[in-house]
C-alpha positions as CSV (number, residue, x, y, z in Angstrom):
1,X,-11.9,37.2,-4.6
2,X,-12.4,36.8,-0.9
3,X,-15.1,34.1,-1.5
4,X,-12.6,32.1,-3.7
5,X,-9.9,32.4,-1.0
6,X,-12.4,31.2,1.6
7,X,-13.4,28.3,-0.6
8,X,-9.7,27.3,-1.1
9,X,-8.9,27.7,2.6
10,X,-12.0,25.6,3.7
11,X,-11.3,23.0,1.1
12,X,-7.6,22.8,1.9
13,X,-8.3,22.0,5.6
14,X,-10.8,19.3,4.7
15,X,-8.6,18.0,1.9
16,X,-5.6,17.9,4.2
17,X,-7.5,16.0,6.8
18,X,-8.9,13.4,4.4
19,X,-5.5,13.0,2.7
20,X,-3.7,12.6,6.0
21,X,-6.1,10.1,7.3
22,X,-6.0,8.0,4.1
23,X,-2.2,8.1,3.8
24,X,-1.7,7.1,7.5
25,X,-4.1,4.2,7.0
26,X,-2.3,3.2,3.8
27,X,1.1,3.3,5.5
28,X,0.1,1.3,8.5
29,X,-1.7,-1.4,6.5
30,X,1.2,-1.6,4.0
31,X,3.7,-2.0,6.9
32,X,1.6,-4.7,8.6
33,X,1.0,-6.7,5.4
34,X,4.7,-6.3,4.4
35,X,5.9,-7.4,7.8
36,X,3.8,-10.6,7.6
37,X,5.2,-11.5,4.2
38,X,8.8,-10.8,5.4
39,X,8.3,-12.8,8.6
40,X,6.8,-15.7,6.7
41,X,9.5,-15.7,4.1
42,X,12.2,-15.6,6.7
43,X,10.6,-18.6,8.6
44,X,10.4,-20.6,5.3
45,X,14.0,-19.9,4.3
46,X,15.2,-20.8,7.8
47,X,13.2,-24.1,7.7
48,X,14.4,-25.0,4.2
49,X,18.0,-24.2,5.0
50,X,17.8,-26.4,8.1
51,X,16.3,-29.2,6.0
52,X,19.2,-28.8,3.5
53,X,21.7,-29.0,6.3
54,X,20.1,-32.1,7.7
55,X,20.1,-33.7,4.3
56,X,16.3,-33.8,4.0
57,X,16.5,-31.9,0.7
58,X,19.3,-31.3,-1.8
59,X,20.6,-28.0,-3.2
60,X,18.4,-28.2,-6.2
61,X,15.3,-28.6,-4.1
62,X,16.3,-25.7,-1.9
63,X,16.9,-23.5,-5.0
64,X,13.4,-24.5,-6.3
65,X,11.7,-23.6,-3.0
66,X,13.5,-20.3,-2.8
67,X,12.6,-19.5,-6.5
68,X,9.0,-20.4,-5.8
69,X,8.9,-18.1,-2.7
70,X,10.5,-15.3,-4.8
71,X,7.5,-15.6,-7.2
72,X,5.1,-15.4,-4.2
73,X,6.8,-12.3,-2.9
74,X,6.8,-10.7,-6.3
75,X,3.1,-11.4,-6.7
76,X,2.5,-9.8,-3.3
77,X,4.5,-6.7,-4.3
78,X,2.5,-6.4,-7.5
79,X,-0.7,-6.6,-5.6
80,X,0.5,-4.0,-3.2
81,X,1.4,-1.7,-6.0
82,X,-2.1,-2.1,-7.6
83,X,-3.8,-1.5,-4.2
84,X,-1.7,1.6,-3.6
85,X,-2.5,3.1,-7.0
86,X,-6.2,2.4,-6.4
87,X,-6.2,4.1,-3.0
88,X,-4.3,7.1,-4.3
89,X,-6.8,7.4,-7.2
90,X,-9.6,7.3,-4.6
91,X,-8.0,10.1,-2.6
92,X,-7.4,12.2,-5.7
93,X,-10.9,11.8,-7.0
94,X,-12.4,12.4,-3.6
95,X,-10.4,15.7,-3.3
96,X,-11.5,16.8,-6.7
97,X,-15.1,16.0,-5.8
98,X,-14.8,18.0,-2.6
99,X,-13.3,21.0,-4.3
100,X,-15.9,20.8,-7.1
101,X,-18.8,20.6,-4.7
102,X,-17.5,23.6,-2.7
103,X,-16.8,25.6,-5.8
104,X,-20.3,24.9,-7.2
105,X,-21.9,25.8,-3.9
106,X,-20.1,29.2,-4.1
107,X,-20.9,29.7,-7.8
108,X,-24.5,28.6,-7.8
């Protein structure tokens, strides 16, 4: 039983380190990408609102621009979700592989 405990303890440290590194990377990249989309959206809405106030576009055109941007943001969010799932799957499979390799090394 002590070999199994040792295997679990060794794997746990390696797994925690891998998981921590991947999650930190994931969080920073998501924050950065999200911040870019938020900033760009705010700039566009500010520009369009100014155009509306100056009479360069009418209310219907403003509405269409905003709806178009809403679609772009939704597409971005969908892509983020797919990327997140793929990265979490990569981490999970990597952890299972690590545990399996260590377990087989002890067993064989």
